[in-house]
NUKEVEX-486573 format. One record per residue (C-alpha): residue number from 0; residue in three letters; x, y negated, z. Coordinates in pm, 1 decimal. Example, Ala and Ser with C-alpha at 12.3 -4.5 7.8 and 13.67 -1.06 7.14 Angstrom:
    k    r         u         v         w
    0  ALA    1230.0     450.0     780.0
    1  SER    1367.0     106.0     714.0
***
This chain:
    k    r         u         v         w
    0  MET    -231.6     298.0     528.7
    1  LEU    -428.0      26.4     700.7
    2  ASN    -479.3      31.0    1077.0
    3  LYS    -817.2     -22.0    1241.9
    4  ASN    -756.2    -394.2    1296.5
    5  GLN    -675.1    -444.7     929.4
    6  ILE    -985.1    -252.7     823.6
    7  ALA   -1203.7    -452.8    1062.3
    8  ASP   -1060.6    -780.3     932.3
    9  PHE   -1121.6    -678.2     571.3
   10  GLN   -1479.9    -578.4     642.8
   11  GLU   -1552.8    -902.5     829.3
   12  LYS   -1424.6   -1102.6     533.8
   13  GLU   -1623.7    -888.1     290.9
   14  GLN   -1936.2    -987.3     481.6
   15  VAL   -1843.8   -1355.1     453.8
   16  LEU   -1818.0   -1315.3      76.6
   17  ARG   -2145.9   -1124.2      58.9
   18  GLY   -2306.6   -1409.2     247.5
   19  ILE   -2189.6   -1639.0     -32.9
   20  LEU   -2345.4   -1399.6    -286.1
   21  ARG   -2677.9   -1413.1    -104.5
   22  ASP   -2670.4   -1790.8     -78.5
   23  LYS   -2594.8   -1826.4    -449.4
   24  GLY   -2829.1   -1551.8    -569.7
   25  ALA   -2540.9   -1372.0    -740.6
   26  GLU   -2443.5   -1008.1    -789.5
   27  ALA   -2064.8   -1039.1    -778.7
   28  LEU   -1778.4   -1272.4    -691.1
   29  LEU   -1436.6   -1268.4    -857.1
   30  LEU   -1125.8   -1360.8    -658.1
   31  SER    -841.7   -1440.0    -895.3
   32  ASN    -622.4   -1682.7    -699.2
   33  GLN    -323.9   -1569.7    -496.6
   34  ASN    -439.8   -1740.5    -176.4
   35  ASP    -786.0   -1579.6    -186.7
   36  PHE    -638.5   -1239.6    -276.0
   37  SER    -411.0   -1252.8      29.7
   38  TRP    -684.4   -1386.4     258.4
   39  LEU    -910.5   -1089.4     184.3
   40  THR    -655.4    -809.9     144.8
   41  GLY    -361.8    -921.0     359.4
   42  GLY    -134.0    -834.2      66.8
   43  ARG      55.7   -1032.9    -190.7
   44  GLY     -94.5   -1050.3    -534.4
   45  PHE     189.3   -1222.5    -714.8
   46  ILE     466.2   -1113.2    -946.6
   47  GLY     657.3   -1442.1    -947.2
   48  THR     675.6   -1613.2    -607.1
   49  ALA     552.9   -1942.8    -755.6
   50  SER     237.1   -1785.0    -898.4
   51  THR     -94.6   -1934.8    -795.4
   52  ALA    -291.7   -1668.3    -983.2
   53  ALA    -300.1   -1310.2    -857.5
   54  CYS    -190.4   -1029.1   -1089.8
   55  GLY    -507.4    -838.6   -1003.6
   56  THR    -867.3    -953.1    -967.8
   57  VAL   -1076.2    -858.2    -667.4
   58  MET   -1447.3    -824.5    -743.0
   59  VAL   -1686.4    -819.6    -448.9
   60  THR   -2042.7    -701.1    -507.7
   61  LYS   -2332.0    -657.8    -266.7
   62  ASP   -2220.2    -308.0    -172.5
   63  ARG   -1865.7    -249.8    -298.2
   64  THR   -1528.1    -416.4    -355.5
   65  TYR   -1316.0    -347.9    -663.1
   66  LEU    -958.1    -413.7    -766.9
   67  VAL    -941.4    -473.5   -1141.9
   68  ALA    -587.0    -485.6   -1278.5
   69  GLU    -361.1    -389.7   -1567.2
   70  ASN    -214.9     -41.1   -1560.2
   71  ILE     124.5    -201.7   -1482.7
   72  GLU      -1.4    -334.5   -1149.4
   73  ALA    -304.4    -135.5   -1034.2
   74  ALA    -138.5     160.0    -858.2
   75  ARG     130.1     -55.5    -696.7
   76  LEU    -117.1    -312.6    -568.4
   77  TYR    -350.0     -49.3    -426.8
   78  LYS     -79.1     149.6    -249.2
   79  GLU     160.9    -121.5    -134.2
   80  GLN     -49.2    -436.9     -99.4
   81  LEU    -396.0    -302.9     -19.3
   82  GLY    -267.1     -18.3     197.0
   83  GLU    -484.5     232.6       7.2
   84  ASN    -790.4      59.3     147.4
   85  PRO   -1071.2     320.1     139.0
   86  PHE   -1330.8      46.7      86.7
   87  VAL   -1176.0     -68.7    -242.5
   88  THR   -1229.4     104.0    -577.5
   89  VAL    -955.1      61.9    -837.3
   90  LYS   -1038.4      -6.3   -1200.5
   91  GLU    -740.3     -32.5   -1433.0
   92  TYR    -710.6    -116.7   -1799.9
   93  PRO    -421.6     -96.6   -2052.4
   94  TRP    -204.4    -407.2   -2045.2
   95  GLN    -209.8    -422.7   -2425.0
   96  GLU    -590.7    -437.1   -2430.0
   97  PRO    -680.0    -741.1   -2215.2
   98  GLY   -1034.3    -741.8   -2350.3
   99  GLU   -1098.9    -422.3   -2154.1
  100  LYS   -1101.5    -624.1   -1832.8
  101  SER   -1421.1    -803.4   -1933.5
  102  LYS   -1581.0    -472.8   -2024.2
  103  ILE   -1500.6    -331.6   -1679.6
  104  LEU   -1644.4    -637.2   -1507.6
  105  ASP   -1958.4    -612.0   -1719.8
  106  GLN   -1995.7    -243.2   -1634.5
  107  ILE   -1974.1    -317.4   -1262.1
  108  CYS   -2195.7    -623.1   -1256.5
  109  GLY   -2432.2    -555.9   -1544.6
  110  VAL   -2642.0    -854.9   -1641.3
  111  GLY   -2637.5   -1000.4   -1289.6
  112  LYS   -2497.8   -1343.5   -1212.8
  113  ARG   -2122.3   -1337.9   -1160.4
  114  LEU   -1937.3   -1611.1    -970.0
  115  ASP   -1582.3   -1712.8   -1051.5
  116  THR   -1348.3   -1862.8    -792.6
  117  GLY   -1395.9   -2216.5    -920.3
  118  GLU   -1772.8   -2202.5    -875.2
  119  VAL   -1746.0   -2142.5    -501.7
  120  GLY   -1425.9   -2331.8    -427.5
  121  LYS   -1564.6   -2511.6    -122.6
  122  GLU   -1710.1   -2194.7      27.1
  123  LEU   -1381.5   -2008.7     -19.0
  124  PHE   -1185.3   -2302.8     122.8
  125  ASP   -1406.0   -2305.7     433.3
  126  ALA   -1363.1   -1931.0     483.7
  127  ARG    -992.3   -1916.8     404.4
  128  THR    -885.7   -2205.3     627.6
  129  ARG   -1043.4   -2072.9     946.0
  130  MET    -821.3   -1797.9    1079.8
  131  SER    -962.1   -1464.9    1191.6
  132  THR    -835.6   -1290.0    1504.2
  133  TYR    -614.3   -1069.7    1289.0
  134  ASP    -492.7   -1366.4    1082.2
  135  ILE    -368.8   -1552.1    1387.3
  136  GLU    -207.5   -1238.4    1529.9
  137  ARG      -4.3   -1212.2    1209.6
  138  TYR      51.9   -1586.7    1193.4
  139  ARG     216.5   -1598.4    1536.0
  140  ASP     471.2   -1337.8    1431.2
  141  ILE     536.2   -1501.5    1093.7
  142  CYS     594.0   -1843.6    1249.0
  143  GLN     817.1   -1719.0    1528.8
  144  THR    1028.7   -1516.8    1288.5
  145  ALA    1062.9   -1804.3    1041.7
  146  ALA    1150.8   -2058.4    1311.6
  147  LYS    1409.3   -1832.1    1474.3
  148  ASP    1570.3   -1759.2    1137.7
  149  LEU    1582.5   -2131.0    1057.5
  150  GLU    1732.2   -2224.0    1393.0
  151  GLU    1990.0   -1944.8    1376.0
  152  VAL    2107.0   -2074.2    1039.6
  153  CYS    2129.8   -2427.7    1179.9
  154  ARG    2370.2   -2298.8    1445.3
  155  THR    2605.3   -2163.4    1176.1
  156  LEU    2658.2   -2497.8    1000.5
  157  ARG    3019.5   -2577.6     917.6
  158  SER    3198.9   -2856.5     741.5
  159  GLY    3211.2   -2808.0     364.2
  160  ILE    2923.8   -2562.9     328.0
  161  THR    2711.8   -2659.9      29.3
  162  GLU    2336.5   -2702.6      15.5
  163  TYR    2324.6   -2411.7    -228.7
  164  GLU    2516.2   -2185.5       8.8
  165  LEU    2290.3   -2275.1     299.2
  166  ALA    1982.5   -2211.7      84.3
  167  GLY    2126.3   -1868.0       8.3
  168  GLN    2180.0   -1795.0     377.1
  169  LEU    1824.3   -1896.0     460.7
  170  ALA    1677.3   -1696.0     175.1
  171  ARG    1876.8   -1389.1     278.8
  172  LYS    1752.1   -1408.2     638.2
  173  PHE    1394.3   -1467.8     529.7
  174  TRP    1384.7   -1180.6     282.3
  175  ALA    1546.5    -949.3     539.7
  176  ASP    1248.6   -1026.4     764.6
  177  ASN     993.0    -984.1     484.1
  178  LEU     940.7   -1358.1     449.5
  179  GLU     917.7   -1517.9     107.5
  180  PRO    1114.5   -1846.3      96.7
  181  ILE     866.3   -2046.3    -109.0
  182  THR    1011.6   -2387.1     -13.8
  183  LEU    1369.0   -2467.4      89.7
  184  LEU    1449.3   -2836.9     125.2
  185  ILE    1807.5   -2908.0     231.2
  186  GLY    1959.0   -3254.6     245.3
  187  PHE    2308.9   -3320.8     373.6
  188  ASP    2430.1   -3661.8     489.4
  189  GLU    2350.6   -3930.5     227.5
  190  ARG    2093.0   -3710.0      50.9
  191  ALA    1899.3   -3665.1     375.3
  192  LEU    1878.5   -4043.3     402.3
  193  ARG    1792.5   -4102.2      37.9
  194  TYR    1530.1   -3838.3     -45.4
  195  ARG    1219.7   -3719.8     139.8
  196  HIS    1210.7   -3396.5     -64.0
  197  PRO    1579.9   -3300.8     -86.4
  198  VAL    1570.7   -2993.2    -307.3
  199  PRO    1922.5   -2840.7    -276.5
  200  ALA    2160.7   -3010.8    -518.7
  201  GLY    2499.9   -2876.5    -411.4
  202  ALA    2628.4   -3146.9    -176.7
  203  ALA    2893.0   -3033.4      72.5
  204  LEU    2821.7   -3093.6     440.2
  205  LYS    3017.1   -3367.1     613.1
  206  ASN    2810.7   -3395.0     930.2
  207  TYR    2430.7   -3421.7     918.9
  208  ALA    2166.9   -3183.7     780.9
  209  LEU    1789.8   -3194.1     736.7
  210  ILE    1638.8   -2853.9     659.8
  211  ALA    1268.7   -2797.6     587.1
  212  VAL    1114.2   -2462.4     497.9
  213  CYS     793.0   -2289.0     404.6
  214  ALA     810.5   -1912.1     451.6
  215  ARG     527.2   -1676.9     354.9
  216  ARG     423.9   -1323.5     445.9
  217  GLY      96.5   -1161.5     346.4
  218  GLY     -14.8   -1498.7     213.2
  219  LEU      20.5   -1691.4     541.4
  220  ILE     270.4   -1977.5     535.0
  221  ALA     491.0   -2102.8     819.2
  222  SER     617.4   -2460.6     785.8
  223  ALA     899.5   -2610.6     992.7
  224  THR    1176.9   -2870.0     978.2
  225  ARG    1494.7   -2874.1    1185.4
  226  LEU    1778.1   -3128.3    1203.8
  227  ALA    2138.3   -3048.7    1293.5
  228  ALA    2476.0   -3221.8    1298.5
  229  LEU    2835.0   -3113.9    1352.2
  230  LYS    2888.7   -3416.0    1579.7
  231  ASP    2677.7   -3703.4    1708.7
  232  PRO    2511.5   -3856.7    1399.4
  233  GLY    2487.1   -4196.5    1565.4
  234  ASN    2228.2   -4394.9    1753.2
  235  GLU    2026.6   -4501.4    1447.3
  236  ILE    1952.7   -4145.6    1331.9
  237  ARG    1882.3   -4029.9    1686.5
  238  GLU    1637.4   -4315.9    1741.1
  239  ARG    1461.9   -4247.0    1411.0
  240  GLN    1414.1   -3883.4    1507.0
  241  LYS    1259.7   -3992.8    1835.7
  242  VAL    1000.9   -4184.9    1633.2
  243  SER     934.0   -3894.4    1394.1
  244  ALA     897.3   -3659.9    1689.9
  245  TYR     668.2   -3901.7    1873.6
  246  VAL     437.3   -3940.3    1574.6
  247  ASP     433.8   -3560.5    1537.0
  248  ALA     329.4   -3529.4    1901.0
  249  VAL      52.9   -3786.3    1846.7
  250  PHE     -68.3   -3588.2    1546.1
  251  ALA     -74.7   -3265.1    1747.5
  252  VAL    -254.9   -3404.5    2052.4
  253  ASN    -520.3   -3569.3    1836.6
  254  THR    -588.8   -3264.0    1619.4
  255  LEU    -900.1   -3155.7    1804.6
  256  PRO   -1213.1   -2968.4    1695.1
  257  GLY   -1484.5   -3212.2    1594.8
  258  ARG   -1254.7   -3495.0    1491.2
  259  THR   -1205.5   -3585.0    1126.9
  260  VAL    -867.4   -3550.3     959.8
  261  GLY    -892.6   -3918.0     866.7
  262  SER    -926.7   -4027.0    1229.1
  263  VAL    -623.2   -3818.4    1328.3
  264  PHE    -428.0   -3971.8    1040.6
  265  ASP    -519.4   -4320.2    1165.5
  266  SER    -397.7   -4230.8    1516.0
  267  ALA     -61.7   -4138.7    1367.0
  268  LEU     -43.5   -4463.3    1168.5
  269  ALA     -98.9   -4652.4    1492.9
  270  ALA     190.0   -4455.8    1646.7
  271  TYR     420.7   -4555.1    1359.8
  272  THR     321.7   -4918.9    1411.4
  273  GLU     370.2   -4893.9    1788.0
  274  LYS     731.4   -4786.9    1732.0
  275  GLY     806.8   -5055.2    1474.1
  276  TYR     779.9   -4845.0    1156.5
  277  ALA     438.5   -4949.4    1027.2
  278  ASP     503.7   -4874.0     658.9
  279  GLU     715.7   -4560.2     690.0
  280  TRP     418.9   -4328.5     623.7
  281  LYS     388.3   -4470.9     272.7
  282  LEU     718.2   -4307.5     173.8
  283  HIS     608.7   -3947.1     232.5
  284  HIS     284.4   -3757.0     288.2
  285  GLN     215.9   -3663.0     648.5
  286  GLY     111.7   -3299.3     605.5
  287  GLY    -224.7   -3153.9     693.0
  288  LEU    -428.5   -2834.3     689.2
  289  THR    -230.3   -2519.9     607.7
  290  GLY    -273.9   -2141.5     604.0
  291  TYR    -284.9   -1945.9     278.0
  292  THR    -165.2   -2255.0      88.9
  293  ALA     124.4   -2469.4     210.4
  294  ARG    -108.6   -2767.3     229.0
  295  GLU    -473.4   -2677.9     182.2
  296  LEU    -554.9   -3043.2     247.5
  297  LYS    -315.5   -3339.0     273.8
  298  ALA    -430.8   -3592.6     528.5
  299  VAL    -523.0   -3945.8     423.8
  300  SER    -706.8   -4227.7     593.7
  301  GLY   -1077.3   -4178.7     537.0
  302  SER   -1062.6   -3799.5     500.7
  303  THR   -1397.9   -3664.6     619.1
  304  HIS   -1289.8   -3304.3     676.7
  305  VAL   -1398.6   -3209.0    1028.2
  306  ILE   -1135.9   -3015.1    1220.9
  307  ARG   -1253.2   -2672.8    1334.8
  308  GLU   -1131.7   -2434.0    1600.9
  309  ASN    -904.0   -2165.5    1449.6
  310  GLU    -765.8   -2388.8    1175.6
  311  VAL    -388.9   -2430.5    1136.1
  312  TYR    -209.3   -2758.2    1064.6
  313  ALA     144.1   -2853.8     963.9
  314  TRP     207.4   -3223.3    1023.2
  315  ASN     536.0   -3362.7     892.6
  316  PRO     587.8   -3729.3     985.7
  317  SER     920.1   -3876.1     881.4
  318  VAL    1134.9   -4183.1     930.7
  319  GLN    1420.9   -4230.8     685.2
  320  GLY    1662.7   -3939.4     719.9
  321  THR    1458.9   -3762.0     988.4
  322  LYS    1143.8   -3552.9    1010.4
  323  SER     944.9   -3353.6    1264.3
  324  GLU     740.9   -3053.8    1150.5
  325  ASN     584.3   -2746.5    1305.2
  326  THR     287.4   -2518.4    1242.5
  327  ILE      10.6   -2553.8    1501.7
  328  PHE    -301.1   -2345.6    1570.4
  329  ILE    -612.0   -2534.1    1681.0
  330  THR    -797.8   -2397.6    1984.0
  331  LYS   -1108.5   -2525.6    2160.1
  332  ASP    -885.3   -2697.0    2416.7
  333  GLY    -608.3   -2831.5    2195.3
  334  PHE    -325.6   -2669.3    2002.7
  335  GLU     -69.4   -2389.9    2013.7
  336  ASN     267.3   -2460.6    1850.5
  337  LEU     334.8   -2142.8    1654.2
  338  THR     689.1   -2241.8    1547.3
  339  HIS     812.5   -2345.3    1892.7
  340  THR    1088.9   -2104.1    1999.9
  341  GLY    1200.8   -2268.9    2324.4
  342  ASP    1560.1   -2238.9    2204.1
  343  TYR    1642.2   -2576.9    2046.3
  344  PRO    1700.5   -2930.1    2178.1
  345  TYR    1366.4   -3097.4    2252.5
  346  LEU    1215.5   -3437.9    2308.0
  347  THR     928.9   -3451.3    2557.9
  348  PHE     634.5   -3690.1    2539.6
  349  GLU     336.5   -3753.8    2767.0
  350  ILE      34.1   -3835.6    2549.7
  351  ASP    -325.0   -3846.6    2672.5
  352  GLU    -221.1   -3659.2    2988.3
  353  LYS     -67.1   -3379.7    2781.8
  354  THR     300.0   -3286.1    2770.5
  355  VAL     428.2   -3223.3    2418.5
  356  MET     773.4   -3095.2    2322.4
  357  THR     907.2   -3156.7    1973.2
  358  GLU    1246.4   -3075.9    1825.9
  359  ASP    1539.8   -3313.5    1856.3
  360  ILE    1864.6   -3299.6    1658.9
  361  LEU    2089.5   -3000.7    1730.8
  362  ILE    2442.3   -3139.4    1781.0
  363  LEU    2697.2   -2862.4    1746.6
  364  GLY    3010.4   -3038.2    1866.5
***
């Protein structure tokens, strides 16, 4: 069953959607994407973890919200993912008669105008990417749990472990904490230097590891990267990580309400240039707005999106073989690093009279 905070959050978001209905002169709005399903309900609407479409459709009208789903999914979704929400009415149809879904929608909406997700994509994006009080309460816990799990696994590294084995260890810890491991990037030694997206390929660890993750619970996604080595990886790698971490700190300090994403991106490019790596950004995207999608918006120069209080960003600057990445919550005064545990080696920077700590390489021996 849902608690009072969950109910209040659901009802607030219902009112946002009903505001869209009023603005568009429509009778109903269909939510069929996984990210929108989770934003409204707090549950997971997928069967396969890679699904972008939900396995049930939420229909919001001017006075009621419905879950429309196949008989395979309806009862499970309502009980386990919607917490038997008393403000949602379930309408199910036989899986073998998919045409019945349209009939149900017609019965609910009648001849009134019905909006599909794609028709109000911008409005849903604007609503979904600004965290509610309950969203950020959940997000803090998700990010702390994911970061601690990641850092604990980094401390267990041993010579000869394979990228596949480490991926299994991470996935096991995440699932044990009700986190879905939707992205696991693991590059050991030469692969960390060669590829910016090192999907596990089975290499055995000799010394150095780059591990990047996206872990999801209730739709919200924590992003983080950590570096570790069995022994000192050498001055070149350590210096590169100082640059990645510095650019990450510049990103974070400049991510302020009222600024455009493009202007923040340009500040980071200047930081790369300052450190002698002017073209490094061209070899990998730099991250951007996150939340119910790993990257709701990837930053580029010229992006006109205006940063708002209560948005969440995951910047991920990289210099060959290194990367710095955390999930940060934007407040009226700056940012809160949601994936900072205080229990890893850190580099400290003073930028615009602000002290910023970003992760260094964990050296185990």
